[in-house]
C-alpha positions as CSV (number, residue, x, y, z in Angstrom):
1,X,3.3,-10.7,-0.7
2,X,1.8,-14.1,-1.3
3,X,-1.8,-12.7,-0.6
4,X,-1.4,-9.4,-2.5
5,X,0.6,-10.6,-5.5
6,X,-2.4,-11.4,-7.7
7,X,-3.5,-7.8,-7.3
8,X,-0.1,-6.7,-8.3
9,X,-0.3,-8.9,-11.4
10,X,-3.7,-7.5,-12.3
11,X,-2.4,-3.9,-11.9
12,X,0.4,-4.6,-14.2
13,X,-1.8,-6.1,-16.9
14,X,-4.3,-3.2,-16.7
15,X,-1.5,-0.7,-16.9
16,X,-0.4,-2.3,-20.2
17,X,-3.9,-2.4,-21.6
18,X,-4.2,-0.5,-24.9
19,X,-0.5,0.4,-24.9
20,X,0.3,2.7,-27.8
21,X,-3.3,2.6,-29.0
22,X,-5.5,5.7,-29.6
23,X,-8.0,6.6,-27.0
24,X,-11.4,5.2,-27.5
25,X,-10.2,1.8,-28.6
26,X,-11.9,-1.0,-26.8
27,X,-9.8,-2.4,-23.9
28,X,-8.8,-6.0,-23.5
29,X,-10.0,-5.9,-19.9
30,X,-13.1,-4.3,-18.6
31,X,-11.6,-3.8,-15.2
32,X,-9.9,-5.6,-12.3
33,X,-12.6,-8.2,-11.9
34,X,-12.6,-9.0,-15.6
35,X,-8.8,-9.3,-15.6
36,X,-9.0,-11.6,-12.6
37,X,-11.7,-13.8,-14.3
38,X,-9.8,-14.0,-17.6
39,X,-6.5,-14.9,-15.8
40,X,-8.2,-17.5,-13.7
41,X,-9.9,-19.1,-16.6
42,X,-6.7,-19.3,-18.7
43,X,-4.1,-20.3,-16.1
44,X,-5.7,-20.8,-12.7
45,X,-4.0,-19.9,-9.4
46,X,-0.6,-20.4,-11.0
47,X,-1.4,-17.7,-13.5
48,X,-2.4,-15.3,-10.7
49,X,0.9,-16.0,-8.9
50,X,3.2,-15.6,-11.9
51,X,6.4,-13.9,-10.8
52,X,5.7,-14.5,-7.1
53,X,9.3,-15.5,-6.3
54,X,10.6,-12.2,-7.7
55,X,7.9,-10.4,-5.8
56,X,9.2,-11.9,-2.5
57,X,12.8,-11.0,-3.3
58,X,11.8,-7.5,-4.2
59,X,9.9,-6.9,-1.0
60,X,12.7,-8.3,1.2
61,X,15.4,-6.1,-0.2
62,X,13.3,-3.1,-0.8
63,X,11.9,-3.0,2.7
64,X,15.3,-3.7,4.2
65,X,16.5,-0.5,2.6
66,X,13.4,1.6,2.9
67,X,12.5,0.8,6.5
68,X,15.9,-0.5,7.9
69,X,17.7,2.7,6.9
70,X,15.0,5.2,7.8
71,X,16.1,5.8,11.4
72,X,19.9,6.2,10.7
73,X,19.2,8.4,7.6
74,X,16.7,10.5,9.6
75,X,19.4,11.0,12.3
76,X,21.9,12.0,9.6
77,X,19.4,14.5,8.0
78,X,18.6,15.9,11.4
79,X,22.3,16.3,12.3
80,X,22.9,17.9,8.9
81,X,20.1,20.4,9.5
82,X,21.5,21.3,12.9
83,X,24.9,21.7,11.4
84,X,23.6,24.2,8.8
85,X,21.5,26.0,11.4
86,X,24.0,26.3,14.3
87,X,27.3,25.4,12.7
88,X,27.9,22.5,15.0
89,X,26.6,19.0,15.7
90,X,25.9,17.8,19.2
91,X,27.4,14.5,20.2
92,X,26.2,12.5,23.2
93,X,27.8,9.1,24.3
94,X,29.7,8.9,21.1
95,X,26.6,9.3,18.9
96,X,24.8,12.1,17.1
97,X,22.3,13.7,19.4
98,X,18.7,13.5,18.0
99,X,17.1,16.0,20.4
100,X,15.0,18.0,19.8
101,X,12.9,15.6,17.8
102,X,13.3,15.7,14.0
103,X,10.8,17.9,12.1
104,X,8.2,16.8,9.6
105,X,10.4,18.2,6.8
106,X,13.3,16.1,8.0
107,X,11.2,13.0,8.2
108,X,10.0,13.7,4.7
109,X,13.5,14.1,3.4
110,X,14.6,10.8,5.1
111,X,11.6,9.0,3.7
112,X,12.3,10.2,0.2
113,X,16.0,9.2,0.4
114,X,15.1,5.7,1.6
115,X,12.6,5.3,-1.2
116,X,15.0,6.3,-3.8
117,X,17.8,4.0,-2.5
118,X,15.3,1.1,-2.4
119,X,14.4,1.7,-6.0
120,X,18.0,1.5,-7.1
121,X,18.7,-1.7,-5.3
122,X,15.8,-3.7,-6.6
123,X,15.6,-2.3,-10.2
124,X,16.8,-5.5,-12.0
125,X,14.3,-7.6,-10.0
126,X,11.5,-5.1,-10.9
127,X,12.3,-5.4,-14.6
128,X,12.0,-9.2,-14.5
129,X,8.9,-9.2,-12.2
130,X,7.0,-6.9,-14.5
131,X,7.8,-9.0,-17.6
132,X,6.9,-12.2,-15.9
133,X,3.5,-10.7,-14.7
134,X,2.7,-9.4,-18.2
135,X,3.5,-12.8,-19.7
136,X,0.4,-14.9,-20.4
137,X,-1.9,-11.9,-20.3
138,X,-3.9,-10.3,-23.0
139,X,-2.0,-7.0,-22.8
140,X,1.6,-5.9,-23.2
141,X,4.6,-7.3,-25.1
142,X,5.2,-11.0,-24.3
143,X,8.9,-11.8,-23.6
144,X,8.4,-15.6,-23.6
145,X,10.4,-16.5,-20.5
146,X,10.1,-20.1,-19.4
147,X,11.3,-19.6,-15.8
148,X,12.9,-17.0,-13.5
149,X,16.4,-18.4,-14.0
150,X,16.0,-18.3,-17.8
151,X,14.6,-14.8,-17.6
152,X,17.6,-13.6,-15.5
153,X,20.1,-15.4,-17.9
154,X,18.4,-13.8,-20.9
155,X,18.4,-10.4,-19.3
156,X,22.1,-10.5,-18.6
157,X,23.0,-12.1,-22.0
158,X,20.9,-10.0,-24.3
159,X,20.7,-6.7,-22.5
160,X,23.6,-6.7,-20.0
161,X,24.0,-3.9,-17.5
162,X,21.8,-1.6,-19.6
163,X,18.9,-4.0,-19.2
164,X,19.4,-4.2,-15.4
165,X,19.3,-0.5,-15.0
166,X,16.5,0.1,-17.6
167,X,14.0,2.6,-16.3
168,X,16.0,3.1,-13.1
169,X,15.6,6.9,-13.1
170,X,11.8,6.4,-13.3
171,X,12.0,3.7,-10.6
172,X,13.9,6.2,-8.3
173,X,11.2,8.8,-8.9
174,X,8.6,6.2,-8.0
175,X,10.6,5.3,-4.9
176,X,10.7,9.0,-4.0
177,X,7.0,9.6,-4.5
178,X,5.6,6.3,-3.3
179,X,7.4,4.5,-0.6
180,X,8.8,7.8,0.7
181,X,5.3,9.1,1.0
182,X,4.1,6.0,2.8
183,X,6.4,6.4,5.7
184,X,5.9,10.1,6.0
185,X,2.1,9.8,5.7
186,X,1.9,7.1,8.2
187,X,4.1,8.9,10.7
188,X,2.2,12.2,10.2
189,X,-1.2,10.6,10.5
190,X,-0.1,8.8,13.6
191,X,1.2,12.1,15.1
192,X,-2.1,13.8,14.2
193,X,-4.0,11.0,15.9
194,X,-1.9,11.4,19.0
195,X,-2.5,15.2,19.1
196,X,-6.2,14.4,19.2
197,X,-5.9,12.1,22.1
198,X,-6.2,8.8,20.1
199,X,-4.3,5.8,21.5
200,X,-1.4,5.4,19.1
201,X,-0.7,2.0,20.5
202,X,-4.1,0.6,19.4
203,X,-4.2,-1.8,16.5
204,X,-7.1,0.1,15.0
205,X,-4.9,3.3,14.9
206,X,-2.2,1.4,13.1
207,X,-4.6,0.0,10.6
208,X,-6.2,3.4,9.9
209,X,-2.9,5.1,9.4
210,X,-1.6,2.3,7.2
211,X,-4.6,2.5,4.9
212,X,-4.4,6.2,4.8
213,X,-0.7,6.1,3.9
214,X,-1.6,3.6,1.1
215,X,-4.1,6.0,-0.4
216,X,-1.6,8.9,-0.4
217,X,1.0,6.7,-2.0
218,X,-1.4,5.4,-4.7
219,X,-2.4,9.0,-5.6
220,X,1.3,10.1,-5.9
221,X,2.8,7.0,-7.6
222,X,0.3,5.7,-10.1
223,X,1.3,8.0,-13.0
224,X,5.0,7.1,-12.6
225,X,4.1,3.5,-12.0
226,X,2.3,3.2,-15.3
227,X,5.2,4.8,-17.2
228,X,7.7,2.5,-15.5
229,X,5.7,-0.6,-16.2
230,X,5.8,0.2,-19.9
231,X,9.5,1.0,-19.9
232,X,10.3,-2.3,-18.2
233,X,8.1,-4.4,-20.5
234,X,9.0,-2.9,-23.9
235,X,10.6,-5.3,-26.4
236,X,14.4,-5.8,-26.2
237,X,16.2,-3.4,-28.5
238,X,13.0,-1.6,-29.4
239,X,12.6,2.1,-29.9
240,X,9.1,2.3,-28.4
241,X,10.2,4.7,-25.6
242,X,13.4,6.7,-25.6
243,X,12.9,7.6,-21.9
244,X,10.4,7.9,-19.1
245,X,9.5,11.4,-20.3
246,X,8.9,10.1,-23.9
247,X,6.7,7.3,-22.5
248,X,4.7,9.8,-20.5
249,X,4.2,12.1,-23.5
250,X,3.1,9.2,-25.7
251,X,0.8,8.0,-23.1
252,X,-0.9,11.4,-22.6
253,X,-1.1,12.0,-26.4
254,X,-2.6,8.6,-27.4
255,X,-4.6,7.5,-24.4
256,X,-5.3,10.7,-22.4
257,X,-4.6,11.8,-18.9
258,X,-6.8,9.3,-17.2
259,X,-4.5,6.5,-18.6
260,X,-2.0,7.5,-15.9
261,X,-4.3,6.0,-13.4
262,X,-4.9,2.6,-15.1
263,X,-4.7,-0.1,-12.5
264,X,-4.9,2.5,-9.6
265,X,-7.8,0.6,-7.8
266,X,-5.9,-2.7,-8.0
267,X,-2.8,-0.8,-6.8
268,X,-4.6,0.5,-3.7
269,X,-6.3,-2.9,-3.0
270,X,-2.9,-4.5,-3.0
271,X,-1.0,-1.8,-1.2
272,X,-3.6,-1.1,1.5
273,X,-3.5,-4.6,3.2
274,X,0.2,-4.8,2.5
275,X,0.9,-1.6,4.4
276,X,-1.3,-2.9,7.2
277,X,0.9,-5.9,7.5
278,X,4.2,-4.1,7.1
279,X,3.4,-1.3,9.6
280,X,1.6,-3.7,11.9
281,X,4.7,-5.9,12.1
282,X,6.9,-2.8,12.5
283,X,4.9,-1.5,15.4
284,X,5.0,-4.9,17.1
285,X,8.8,-5.0,16.6
286,X,9.1,-1.5,18.1
287,X,6.9,-2.5,21.0
288,X,9.0,-5.7,21.6
289,X,12.2,-3.7,21.5
290,X,10.9,-1.1,23.9
291,X,9.8,-3.7,26.4
292,X,13.2,-5.4,26.1
293,X,15.0,-2.1,26.8
294,X,12.7,-1.4,29.7
295,X,13.3,-4.8,31.3
296,X,17.1,-4.3,30.8
297,X,17.0,-0.9,32.4
298,X,14.8,-2.3,35.3
299,X,17.3,-5.0,36.0
């Protein structure tokens, strides 16, 4: 998160560029590099890391739900599928039996459920993180927060529960399309590599599958991500956007279809290395657990 946060900040500011302005209007930023240079000149490294603490909190809780619950939810989906198919669920040693292996469709469903749940859990953090990242830039409404604590207090005092759940339906959709697709794409790419005789334990395989999953996720999630950023950052009490659908329609009407991919390159440049780290750590953890179980069985 510490290394990729500046790219997340740049993505947010690019997504807010020319908000509610007719297509053809000159942008505040020429692209990711220009946004980086302008931010560095105006606020230095502190400006590029604005909202970092919220980013760390978001990643901890989001990945705890998205990755930590994947296996149990997958097992539940698999058991539910077997129940619908055969009318019974097999139990072995007091647990649901997961054999034969879950299908690609079942892994997809589990990934989507985990992504949606993760989006619900971290929504208030996402609202504040987006506003903090936009603050100090040349684009988007400026909320004028002085610190994370003041931002949280103001959110609760002025907006209450409605502010905390603002844009949650769009965030859930993002969680379904993005993080859900990351897990599925990674697992499917890894399975395809194994079918072709590639060593799935090799670090190069993990890196390639992680980068591929990031590309799939960016393609799926960017349109929803742009809409969500604008919902989160709109002025308190404003009627800029009545809903995610209204925001999407305004975006398409005033800025054109390509506006849905504003910040997409920054999104991928941030997400790619992040996925390499996340899945690399996860693979090492799985390997460590497998070795520990093997040693325990051997003894």
